[in-house]
C-alpha positions as semicolon CSV with decimal commas, in nm:
position;residue;x (nm);y (nm);z (nm)
1;M;3,850;7,989;-1,378
2;Q;4,212;8,096;-1,319
3;F;4,158;8,028;-0,950
4;L;4,049;7,671;-1,028
5;K;4,337;7,611;-1,269
6;K;4,581;7,706;-0,996
7;F;4,475;7,397;-0,801
8;I;4,375;7,157;-1,078
9;A;4,672;7,199;-1,315
10;P;4,943;7,063;-1,080
11;I;4,755;6,739;-1,025
12;E;4,873;6,438;-1,225
13;Y;4,653;6,129;-1,196
14;T;4,787;5,776;-1,214
15;E;4,458;5,594;-1,238
16;G;4,588;5,237;-1,244
17;N;4,780;5,292;-0,922
18;H;4,508;5,500;-0,750
19;E;4,757;5,782;-0,697
20;F;4,781;6,150;-0,779
21;I;5,068;6,396;-0,764
22;C;5,017;6,753;-0,646
23;D;5,301;7,000;-0,590
24;N;5,552;6,715;-0,627
25;K;5,387;6,520;-0,347
26;T;5,236;6,179;-0,412
27;Y;4,901;6,095;-0,256
28;F;4,774;5,740;-0,288
29;L;4,444;5,571;-0,225
30;C;4,496;5,297;0,031
31;P;4,345;4,981;-0,127
32;S;4,247;4,851;0,216
33;C;4,051;5,141;0,371
34;G;3,999;5,365;0,067
35;I;4,144;5,679;0,226
36;F;4,393;5,902;0,042
37;S;4,722;5,935;0,227
38;Y;5,040;6,128;0,163
39;G;5,358;5,932;0,100
40;Q;5,582;5,763;-0,153
41;Y;5,489;5,407;-0,071
42;G;5,209;5,324;-0,316
43;T;5,112;5,039;-0,087
44;F;4,892;5,079;0,222
45;C;4,835;5,370;0,456
46;D;5,016;5,375;0,790
47;A;4,701;5,288;0,983
48;C;4,631;4,974;0,779
49;L;4,996;4,869;0,788
50;A;4,991;4,905;1,166
51;E;4,701;4,658;1,181
52;L;4,900;4,409;0,973
53;Q;5,239;4,448;1,141
54;Q;5,164;4,195;1,410
55;T;5,129;3,932;1,138
56;F;5,426;4,037;0,922
57;C;5,653;3,741;0,862
58;W;5,959;3,953;0,924
59;Y;5,820;3,892;1,274
60;Y;6,144;3,711;1,362
61;E;6,382;3,968;1,217
62;K;6,342;4,180;0,903
63;M;6,229;3,897;0,679
64;L;6,136;3,536;0,736
65;H;6,369;3,276;0,583
66;F;6,306;2,908;0,622
67;H;6,414;2,606;0,423
68;E;6,165;2,345;0,541
69;P;5,964;2,134;0,479
70;V;6,201;1,906;0,294
71;A;6,005;1,928;-0,033
72;L;6,105;2,294;-0,051
73;S;6,469;2,246;0,050
74;T;6,598;2,342;-0,297
75;L;6,486;2,701;-0,241
76;E;6,743;2,964;-0,149
77;H;6,488;3,196;0,016
78;V;6,125;3,164;0,123
79;L;5,973;3,509;0,170
80;P;5,610;3,537;0,283
81;L;5,490;3,881;0,389
82;F;5,223;3,804;0,647
83;M;5,081;3,537;0,874
84;Y;4,748;3,405;0,748
85;G;4,483;3,373;1,019
86;S;4,119;3,452;1,090
87;S;4,214;3,712;1,351
88;T;4,383;3,940;1,099
89;N;4,275;4,165;0,813
90;I;4,495;3,973;0,570
91;R;4,227;3,711;0,499
92;S;3,971;3,967;0,386
93;L;4,229;4,152;0,174
94;I;4,331;3,835;-0,010
95;F;3,965;3,738;-0,053
96;R;3,895;4,079;-0,211
97;L;4,193;4,035;-0,441
98;K;4,104;3,681;-0,552
99;Y;3,727;3,694;-0,580
100;H;3,623;4,058;-0,610
101;G;3,873;4,192;-0,864
102;D;4,035;4,432;-0,616
103;L;4,362;4,438;-0,811
104;P;4,521;4,740;-0,635
105;I;4,553;4,519;-0,327
106;G;4,772;4,277;-0,522
107;Y;4,989;4,556;-0,662
108;A;5,026;4,707;-0,314
109;F;5,138;4,375;-0,164
110;G;5,390;4,337;-0,446
111;R;5,533;4,685;-0,400
112;L;5,557;4,626;-0,027
113;L;5,756;4,306;-0,073
114;G;5,972;4,468;-0,341
115;R;6,071;4,747;-0,105
116;E;6,152;4,498;0,172
117;L;6,371;4,301;-0,069
118;L;6,558;4,619;-0,161
119;T;6,598;4,715;0,204
120;T;6,733;4,374;0,305
121;G;6,960;4,335;0,001
122;L;6,760;4,044;-0,141
123;D;6,694;4,204;-0,480
124;V;6,903;3,929;-0,637
125;F;6,654;3,779;-0,883
126;D;6,664;3,768;-1,262
127;G;6,290;3,724;-1,304
128;I;5,961;3,663;-1,124
129;V;5,746;3,359;-1,202
130;P;5,380;3,372;-1,091
131;V;5,202;3,042;-1,030
132;P;4,982;3,013;-1,341
133;L;4,606;2,969;-1,359
134;H;4,443;2,724;-1,597
135;W;4,315;2,909;-1,904
136;F;3,952;2,827;-1,820
137;K;3,979;2,970;-1,467
138;Y;4,163;3,271;-1,610
139;L;3,875;3,336;-1,851
140;R;3,622;3,312;-1,568
141;R;3,816;3,536;-1,326
142;G;3,974;3,766;-1,584
143;Y;4,313;3,786;-1,414
144;N;4,572;3,588;-1,220
145;Q;4,609;3,726;-0,868
146;S;4,962;3,584;-0,838
147;A;5,062;3,768;-1,156
148;I;4,924;4,094;-1,014
149;F;5,135;4,042;-0,702
150;A;5,436;3,963;-0,924
151;R;5,390;4,283;-1,126
152;G;5,400;4,490;-0,808
153;I;5,731;4,331;-0,709
154;A;5,870;4,370;-1,062
155;E;5,779;4,739;-1,068
156;V;5,998;4,806;-0,764
157;L;6,288;4,576;-0,849
158;G;6,296;4,657;-1,221
159;I;6,299;4,294;-1,332
160;P;6,064;4,109;-1,567
161;V;5,763;3,892;-1,488
162;C;5,834;3,568;-1,673
163;K;5,568;3,332;-1,811
164;V;5,778;3,023;-1,756
165;L;5,508;2,776;-1,649
166;R;5,171;2,670;-1,782
167;R;4,888;2,485;-1,613
168;T;4,797;2,182;-1,822
169;T;4,497;2,044;-1,635
170;Y;4,190;2,205;-1,481
171;R;4,131;2,094;-1,122
172;K;3,884;2,204;-0,857
173;S;3,975;2,482;-0,617
174;Q;4,195;2,390;-0,321
175;T;4,036;2,648;-0,091
176;K;3,847;2,388;0,113
177;M;4,133;2,137;0,121
178;A;4,311;2,151;0,455
179;Q;4,536;1,845;0,433
180;R;4,865;1,852;0,245
181;E;4,807;1,503;0,100
182;E;4,477;1,611;-0,054
183;R;4,626;1,930;-0,196
184;S;4,931;1,744;-0,329
185;H;4,710;1,495;-0,512
186;N;4,498;1,778;-0,655
187;V;4,797;1,958;-0,813
188;E;5,003;1,653;-0,906
189;G;5,124;1,681;-1,265
190;V;4,920;1,992;-1,351
191;F;5,216;2,221;-1,429
192;A;5,470;2,214;-1,711
193;L;5,744;2,433;-1,854
194;K;5,644;2,630;-2,161
195;E;5,828;2,520;-2,472
196;G;6,179;2,664;-2,504
197;N;6,194;2,797;-2,149
198;A;6,445;2,540;-2,024
199;E;6,710;2,698;-2,247
200;R;6,584;3,056;-2,216
201;Y;6,613;3,068;-1,838
202;A;6,917;2,845;-1,786
203;G;7,139;2,962;-1,502
204;Q;6,898;3,231;-1,379
205;H;6,772;3,298;-1,027
206;L;6,391;3,293;-1,045
207;L;6,147;3,406;-0,777
208;L;5,831;3,191;-0,779
209;V;5,532;3,377;-0,630
210;D;5,184;3,279;-0,513
211;D;4,915;3,440;-0,300
212;V;4,895;3,208;0,004
213;F;5,157;2,955;0,113
214;T;4,924;2,697;0,268
215;T;5,087;2,352;0,266
216;G;5,361;2,394;0,005
217;A;5,190;2,150;-0,235
218;T;5,141;2,395;-0,523
219;A;5,486;2,547;-0,475
220;S;5,646;2,202;-0,472
221;E;5,484;2,102;-0,801
222;C;5,596;2,427;-0,965
223;I;5,948;2,385;-0,826
224;N;5,972;2,034;-0,969
225;C;5,899;2,177;-1,314
226;L;6,136;2,472;-1,273
227;L;6,418;2,236;-1,172
228;E;6,413;2,106;-1,531
229;I;6,586;2,433;-1,623
230;P;6,965;2,378;-1,628
231;D;7,154;2,540;-1,336
232;V;6,846;2,729;-1,223
233;R;6,835;2,891;-0,877
234;L;6,497;2,924;-0,708
235;S;6,334;3,126;-0,432
236;F;5,970;3,163;-0,331
237;A;5,754;3,452;-0,208
238;S;5,390;3,483;-0,110
239;I;5,154;3,739;0,034
240;A;5,085;3,520;0,336
241;V;5,187;3,194;0,500
242;R;4,979;2,955;0,706
243;P;5,089;2,911;1,070
244;T;5,122;2,534;1,019
245;L;5,421;2,593;0,790
246;L;5,580;2,816;1,051
247;R;5,549;2,536;1,301
248;L;5,726;2,304;1,059
249;A;5,996;2,562;0,998
250;Y;6,055;2,693;1,348
251;G;5,868;2,470;1,589
252;Q;5,660;2,773;1,686
253;M;5,312;2,727;1,820
254;A;5,060;2,935;1,629
255;D;4,686;2,927;1,582
256;D;4,575;2,780;1,253
257;D;4,250;2,837;1,069
258;E;4,074;2,690;0,773
259;D;4,047;2,881;0,446
260;E;3,711;3,029;0,365
């Protein structure tokens, strides 16, 4: 029994983060492949990160910053982590997060972005605003994947996740909508500021976050609401960005795929 205690006692489990600490070393369960790895990252193992690096949106330098299309020109920074395409693992990871309750994936993405923001000196935000779900969809799914992503970022940066917006109208999923006009019509007028938030967040720099930056339609509607806050400053982050938006931003040619 003493022999067993020698090995069991030093282990401290952090169940929600799929981590354990042994002899002051942190081992974490990679949410992508399910293998325990040594490190302090709390995100993905090196092997899985290596598979995703070719689609990282700090592909151009450390991070990707673009201020187009025009509807998003009020943003100070646009910060997607990965390219979204059928040839990468990112699609399956986001699908697991959104539709299979694999929440550690969302936390890991958030921590990864948080660390990149610290590294690049972009930890300049007062709060993080996840794109809200309608209450009916929230009841059906049980969580908001954008809020999970936001909590991972907040954990690293030490700033709050702010429930600034609410979704007023239930609309069908945009997953099968490829055209920006169709998506824009689907989300038109469905967001609003929660009561009292215009005064509460006046003058702050808020980071709006969503899972996939597809056409900018959802982000644009949220931004229009957030601009009702006096002297607000806004930036946007997402787990992934569609190649079509990169073409708009940089004139780069990239393969594009339809959402599943």
